[in-house]
N, C-alpha and C positions, 0 to 999 in steps of 0.2 A: 678853220673848222677843226674840231677836235677829232683825233683819229681813234676810232673805236672798231673793234672787230665785230663783224656781223656774221652769224652763222646762217647757213642756207635756210634753216627752219624759221629764221626771223624775217625772211623776205616773203611776207604773206599778202602784201597788198598789190593789186594790179594798178600800174601807173602807165599812162600813155604819154609818150614823149613826142611832141609835135615841133616841126621846124616852121618858122615864119619866113615867108618869101614875099618880096615886094614885086609887084607887077605894075607896069606903066598903065596909067588910065587914059593915055592918048591926049591929054590936055596939059602935060607938063608936070603932073603929080603922080602919085603912086597909090596903090591899094594893097593892104596886107592880106595875105591868104595863108591859111594853116594847112600843112600837109596832113594826110590821113593819120599819120603817126605810127609809132612802134610801141607795142605793149611789152612791158618788162615787169618782173616781180621785184618789189622793193620793200624797204622798211620806211615808214613815214612817221616822223616824230615831231610834234609841235615844239617850237622854241619856248622855253620857260624861263622864269626868273628875270634877272637884270638884262640878260642877253635878249630876251623877247621884248622887253620894254625899249631897249636901245634900238632894236631892229624895227619895231612898230613906229618909232619916231622917224626913222629914215625912210621906210618903205610905205607906211600908212596902212599896213594890213598884218594879219597873223603870219608869222614866219614858220617855216618847216625845214627840217633836215631830212632829205630823201636819200637813202642809200640803196644802191643797186649794184649788181655785178658788172664789171668792166666788159664792154663790148666795143671792138674797134670799128664796127659797122654803123655806129650811131655817133653823131656829133651833138654835143650838148654845150651850149654857150649861153650868154646873157640875152640872146634873141629867142631862145627856145621857150616853149610853153609846156607845162605838165597838166594833165587831167587826172584827178584821183577822186573817186566817188563822184560827187557833184561839184567838186571844187576845181577851179582853174587857177593855176599858179604860174607866175612869171619867174623865170630862173634869174637869180642874182649872180650866182657863181657856181662853178663845178670844179671839183678837184679829184684827181685820181690818187688813191692811196699809195703809199710808198712801195708796197708790194705789187702794185698794178693789178690787183684783183677786184677792186671795187671803185665806184665813183660816189663821192659825197656831194650832194647838190643842196645849195642853200636857195630856197624859193619862198615866195610870199603870195598870198591871195591876190588875185588880179581883180581890182575893184572896178 
């Protein structure tokens, strides 16, 4: 992901970060459950151009870069789910910026 500085005023979107947990169904399988989630302020930008085309071929949906301030009390990984407006996104990857001030998340529409 490209490293871009995001100023506090640009984090205008409310995004809910949810953790997915698996619970036993008692018959040898498991069921996915989402946590209530943590609301953060973020900048949400759709992927555009050739990067969007490449990503849509891989993930099958619209890709987004979601940037938020770093918080050590939240774990974001490829099992996390983001909710923004009425869109649910699966996290592909998350990277902390070099200065450890922000997290850049690559996510796509969950179809």
